[in-house]
C-alpha positions as MATLAB code, in Angstrom:
seq = 'MAAVPSALVADSPLPNADPVRARRAQVARWTLLANRIGYVLLAVAVALFFAALMLGFNATLATLVVVTMVLSFVLLAPSIVLGYAVKAADRDDCERGL';
ca = [
     -69.809   61.253   -9.660;
     -66.377   60.013   -8.584;
     -63.628   62.451   -7.730;
     -60.628   62.487  -10.044;
     -57.381   61.671   -8.246;
     -55.036   64.643   -8.123;
     -52.295   62.617   -9.830;
     -54.445   62.367  -12.957;
     -55.075   66.081  -13.284;
     -52.769   67.506  -15.956;
     -51.935   70.730  -14.133;
     -51.093   69.161  -10.779;
     -47.483   68.100  -10.284;
     -46.763   64.495   -9.446;
     -45.373   63.924   -5.959;
     -42.150   62.385   -7.296;
     -41.722   64.775  -10.231;
     -38.359   66.482  -10.597;
     -38.789   70.239  -10.037;
     -35.923   70.995  -12.435;
     -37.584   69.086  -15.247;
     -40.925   70.693  -14.456;
     -39.353   74.151  -14.633;
     -37.553   73.185  -17.855;
     -40.869   72.094  -19.390;
     -42.414   75.399  -18.353;
     -39.544   77.326  -19.963;
     -39.927   75.211  -23.107;
     -43.637   76.100  -23.328;
     -42.937   79.820  -22.899;
     -40.132   79.796  -25.470;
     -42.369   78.015  -27.956;
     -45.054   80.668  -27.472;
     -42.503   83.491  -27.778;
     -41.113   81.906  -30.961;
     -44.537   81.704  -32.536;
     -45.456   85.274  -31.643;
     -42.036   86.548  -32.742;
     -42.217   84.877  -36.136;
     -45.784   86.108  -36.662;
     -44.653   89.655  -35.877;
     -41.773   89.273  -38.320;
     -44.182   88.093  -41.019;
     -46.426   91.082  -40.266;
     -43.424   93.386  -40.583;
     -42.534   91.916  -43.980;
     -46.147   92.187  -45.164;
     -46.333   95.798  -43.962;
     -43.084   96.576  -45.735;
     -44.356   95.258  -49.062;
     -47.695   96.999  -48.552;
     -45.838  100.239  -47.895;
     -43.696   99.620  -50.959;
     -46.803   99.317  -53.131;
     -48.814  102.096  -51.515;
     -45.968  104.527  -51.014;
     -44.027  104.920  -47.830;
     -45.310  107.293  -45.216;
     -44.280  107.841  -41.630;
     -47.032  105.670  -40.193;
     -46.228  102.597  -42.263;
     -42.503  102.986  -41.705;
     -43.058  103.244  -37.963;
     -45.268  100.141  -37.963;
     -42.638   98.166  -39.877;
     -39.880   99.178  -37.463;
     -41.977   98.573  -34.342;
     -43.096   95.097  -35.427;
     -39.533   94.152  -36.378;
     -38.136   95.353  -33.055;
     -40.847   93.502  -31.119;
     -40.191   90.321  -33.075;
     -36.455   90.511  -32.415;
     -37.011   91.234  -28.720;
     -39.104   88.073  -28.490;
     -37.073   85.869  -30.814;
     -33.540   86.455  -29.546;
     -33.981   85.153  -25.992;
     -36.544   82.506  -26.914;
     -34.255   80.913  -29.505;
     -31.335   80.848  -27.072;
     -33.471   79.433  -24.246;
     -34.978   76.864  -26.606;
     -31.517   75.574  -27.498;
     -30.576   75.540  -23.802;
     -33.618   73.426  -22.909;
     -32.887   70.982  -25.742;
     -29.236   70.709  -24.690;
     -30.202   70.079  -21.062;
     -32.677   67.378  -22.097;
     -30.077   65.769  -24.338;
     -27.521   65.849  -21.497;
     -29.996   64.212  -19.136;
     -30.633   61.462  -21.671;
     -26.914   60.857  -22.189;
     -26.409   60.566  -18.427;
     -29.386   58.244  -18.092;
     -31.323   60.527  -15.795;
];
């Protein structure tokens, strides 16, 4: 069985790869994950709210709604801003021809 060259392995960085672009790609992956989790938590909060509305509000359901909303906003606020920053940096690199 032949060994796979390290340049072909997806997780290994290329020797001439730009470390700034590699870090930017890593930030883009993390912001995408945080966006997905944040929006799922927001959807859970909305579903819990309507469930509580139908079943009658109690302290437990109200606390769950507030906690899931706060967690979603804690994840979404920085991830949205960082996502726009990554896109702007990529666009600037393209405009400069880098």
